[in-house]
BALOMI-706011 format. One record per residue (C-alpha): residue number from 0; residue in one letter; x negated, y, z negated. Coordinates in steps of 0.25 Angstrom, whole numbers, plus 5000, padded with zeros to 4 digits. Each point is the difference from the previous one (the first is absolute). Layout:
% residues N
[node NUM,'A',[X,Y,Z]];
...
This chain:
% residues 187
[node 0,'L',[4958,5353,4562]];
[node 1,'E',[5013,4998,4998]];
[node 2,'R',[5004,5003,5013]];
[node 3,'R',[4987,4992,5006]];
[node 4,'L',[5004,4987,4992]];
[node 5,'G',[5015,5001,4999]];
[node 6,'V',[5000,4999,4985]];
[node 7,'R',[4999,5010,4989]];
[node 8,'A',[4990,4998,4989]];
[node 9,'A',[5004,5002,4985]];
[node 10,'I',[4993,5007,4991]];
[node 11,'G',[4992,4993,4992]];
[node 12,'G',[4994,5009,4990]];
[node 13,'R',[4986,5008,4995]];
[node 14,'H',[4987,4997,4998]];
[node 15,'A',[4995,5009,4989]];
[node 16,'R',[4986,4995,4999]];
[node 17,'W',[4997,5003,5016]];
[node 18,'G',[5010,5012,5002]];
[node 19,'T',[5007,4992,5010]];
[node 20,'H',[5015,4995,5002]];
[node 21,'N',[5006,4989,5009]];
[node 22,'A',[5011,4994,5008]];
[node 23,'L',[5002,4986,5002]];
[node 24,'L',[5006,4991,5010]];
[node 25,'A',[5001,4984,4999]];
[node 26,'L',[4994,4992,5012]];
[node 27,'G',[5002,4987,4996]];
[node 28,'G',[4997,4991,4987]];
[node 29,'H',[4991,5007,4992]];
[node 30,'R',[4995,5010,5010]];
[node 31,'Y',[5003,5015,5002]];
[node 32,'L',[4995,5011,5005]];
[node 33,'E',[4998,5011,4991]];
[node 34,'I',[4999,5015,5005]];
[node 35,'L',[4991,5008,4991]];
[node 36,'A',[5000,5014,5000]];
[node 37,'D',[4992,5011,4991]];
[node 38,'D',[5012,5004,4991]];
[node 39,'P',[5001,5016,5001]];
[node 40,'D',[5004,5000,4985]];
[node 41,'A',[4987,4995,4995]];
[node 42,'D',[4988,5007,4994]];
[node 43,'R',[4989,4990,5006]];
[node 44,'H',[4999,4992,5013]];
[node 45,'E',[4990,4989,5002]];
[node 46,'H',[5004,4996,5013]];
[node 47,'P',[4999,4986,4999]];
[node 48,'F',[5002,4990,5012]];
[node 49,'G',[4995,5010,5009]];
[node 50,'L',[5010,5010,4998]];
[node 51,'D',[4988,5010,5003]];
[node 52,'R',[5000,4996,5014]];
[node 53,'D',[5002,5009,5012]];
[node 54,'D',[5007,4990,5008]];
[node 55,'L',[5013,5000,4992]];
[node 56,'P',[5011,4993,5000]];
[node 57,'A',[4993,4987,5002]];
[node 58,'I',[4999,4988,4993]];
[node 59,'T',[4989,5001,4991]];
[node 60,'H',[4997,4989,4991]];
[node 61,'W',[5006,4987,4996]];
[node 62,'M',[5001,4991,4987]];
[node 63,'A',[4999,4985,4997]];
[node 64,'R',[5008,4995,4987]];
[node 65,'A',[4990,4993,4991]];
[node 66,'T',[4998,4994,4986]];
[node 67,'L',[4991,5012,4993]];
[node 68,'P',[4991,5000,4994]];
[node 69,'A',[4996,4985,5003]];
[node 70,'T',[5000,5003,5018]];
[node 71,'A',[4992,5012,4997]];
[node 72,'D',[4989,4994,4991]];
[node 73,'V',[5000,4988,5011]];
[node 74,'A',[4998,5011,5011]];
[node 75,'R',[4987,5006,4992]];
[node 76,'D',[4996,4987,4998]];
[node 77,'R',[5000,4997,5016]];
[node 78,'G',[4993,5014,5002]];
[node 79,'F',[5012,5011,5002]];
[node 80,'D',[5004,5009,4989]];
[node 81,'P',[5014,5002,5003]];
[node 82,'G',[5000,5010,4989]];
[node 83,'E',[5004,5003,4985]];
[node 84,'V',[5014,4994,4996]];
[node 85,'Q',[5008,5010,4994]];
[node 86,'Q',[5015,5001,4996]];
[node 87,'F',[5010,5009,5007]];
[node 88,'G',[5014,5002,4999]];
[node 89,'R',[5010,5010,5004]];
[node 90,'E',[5015,5004,4997]];
[node 91,'R',[5010,4993,5008]];
[node 92,'P',[5013,5012,5006]];
[node 93,'D',[5008,4991,4990]];
[node 94,'G',[4990,5004,4988]];
[node 95,'S',[4995,4986,4998]];
[node 96,'T',[4984,4998,5002]];
[node 97,'L',[4992,4992,5009]];
[node 98,'E',[4987,4995,4997]];
[node 99,'W',[4990,4992,5007]];
[node 100,'R',[4984,4999,5001]];
[node 101,'L',[4991,5004,5010]];
[node 102,'A',[4986,4997,5004]];
[node 103,'T',[4997,5011,5010]];
[node 104,'R',[4989,5010,5004]];
[node 105,'L',[5001,5013,5004]];
[node 106,'D',[4990,5000,5009]];
[node 107,'R',[5008,4990,5010]];
[node 108,'P',[4990,4988,5003]];
[node 109,'C',[4999,4998,5016]];
[node 110,'E',[5008,5014,5003]];
[node 111,'G',[5013,4994,4992]];
[node 112,'L',[5001,4985,5007]];
[node 113,'V',[4995,4995,4988]];
[node 114,'P',[5014,4998,4990]];
[node 115,'T',[5002,5005,4988]];
[node 116,'L',[5003,4988,4990]];
[node 117,'I',[5013,5002,4993]];
[node 118,'D',[5007,4992,4988]];
[node 119,'W',[5014,5002,4996]];
[node 120,'M',[4997,4994,4986]];
[node 121,'G',[5011,4989,5000]];
[node 122,'E',[5011,5011,5003]];
[node 123,'E',[5013,4994,5002]];
[node 124,'D',[5003,4999,5016]];
[node 125,'R',[5012,5008,4998]];
[node 126,'V',[4991,5013,4997]];
[node 127,'H',[4989,4996,5011]];
[node 128,'P',[5000,5012,5009]];
[node 129,'A',[5003,4991,5014]];
[node 130,'L',[5012,4996,4992]];
[node 131,'A',[5006,5013,4997]];
[node 132,'A',[4998,5007,5012]];
[node 133,'P',[5008,5001,5013]];
[node 134,'T',[5000,4988,5009]];
[node 135,'G',[5003,5002,5016]];
[node 136,'L',[4984,4997,5003]];
[node 137,'E',[4992,4988,5002]];
[node 138,'L',[4986,4999,5001]];
[node 139,'V',[4995,4993,5013]];
[node 140,'E',[4986,5004,5000]];
[node 141,'F',[4989,5005,4993]];
[node 142,'A',[4987,5002,5007]];
[node 143,'L',[4986,5006,4995]];
[node 144,'E',[4989,5005,5010]];
[node 145,'H',[4985,5005,4997]];
[node 146,'P',[4987,5002,5006]];
[node 147,'R',[4995,4990,4991]];
[node 148,'P',[5010,4990,4998]];
[node 149,'D',[4992,4990,4992]];
[node 150,'E',[4998,5009,4989]];
[node 151,'V',[5014,5002,4998]];
[node 152,'V',[5002,4984,5001]];
[node 153,'S',[4989,4999,4991]];
[node 154,'A',[5006,5009,4989]];
[node 155,'C',[5014,4994,5001]];
[node 156,'A',[4995,4986,4999]];
[node 157,'A',[4993,5005,4986]];
[node 158,'C',[5013,5003,4996]];
[node 159,'G',[5007,4987,5003]];
[node 160,'I',[5007,5005,5013]];
[node 161,'A',[4998,4996,5014]];
[node 162,'I',[5003,5007,5010]];
[node 163,'R',[4995,5003,5015]];
[node 164,'V',[4995,5014,5005]];
[node 165,'S',[4998,5003,5013]];
[node 166,'G',[4987,5009,5005]];
[node 167,'A',[5004,5015,5004]];
[node 168,'S',[4992,5013,5001]];
[node 169,'V',[5010,5005,4990]];
[node 170,'P',[5004,4994,4988]];
[node 171,'G',[5015,4999,4999]];
[node 172,'L',[5011,4993,4993]];
[node 173,'R',[5014,4997,5009]];
[node 174,'A',[5012,4995,4997]];
[node 175,'V',[5012,4995,5009]];
[node 176,'M',[5015,4999,4993]];
[node 177,'R',[5011,4997,5005]];
[node 178,'N',[5013,5008,4995]];
[node 179,'H',[5014,4993,4998]];
[node 180,'R',[5003,5003,5015]];
[node 181,'G',[4989,4992,5004]];
[node 182,'V',[4992,5011,5006]];
[node 183,'E',[4985,4999,4997]];
[node 184,'I',[4992,5012,4995]];
[node 185,'V',[4985,5002,5000]];
[node 186,'L',[4994,5008,4989]];
């Protein structure tokens, strides 16, 4: 990925609950690319966010910032269950702890095109992953495609997210990023 993007990701840490570990790249603002994989040293692997897919590496999921549990409650009232709100955390390489809440479903509604809701719980900007990760990339475009685009749009709208979804025969997420050399890369 470093060769393709022109920027080396920083090790983020381990997610003991799922048996995964990650590396991060900043994409501008509070956006970041999380490179997630099974942790070979973990005893268990739940395969969240499509890590059990046959076509990896690929963009398999996305997250949207939300106020939890309030946003999840509103989504349920609007007819979409974004999942149980749970607290998570991981130890950072410097020994500090990063904590957040997620409303997520491991069944990945609409093949992962409905985002997991994430709440950084008022953490200072200095610890937000997007602000601590290596820079040099900018997210230029993020696109969703699905055979039933209205279903994805409706579920996202229930979560307070207005997004356009294009019709396609196969569900997919596509990101266009520009690196510090001005080169655009499609993932």
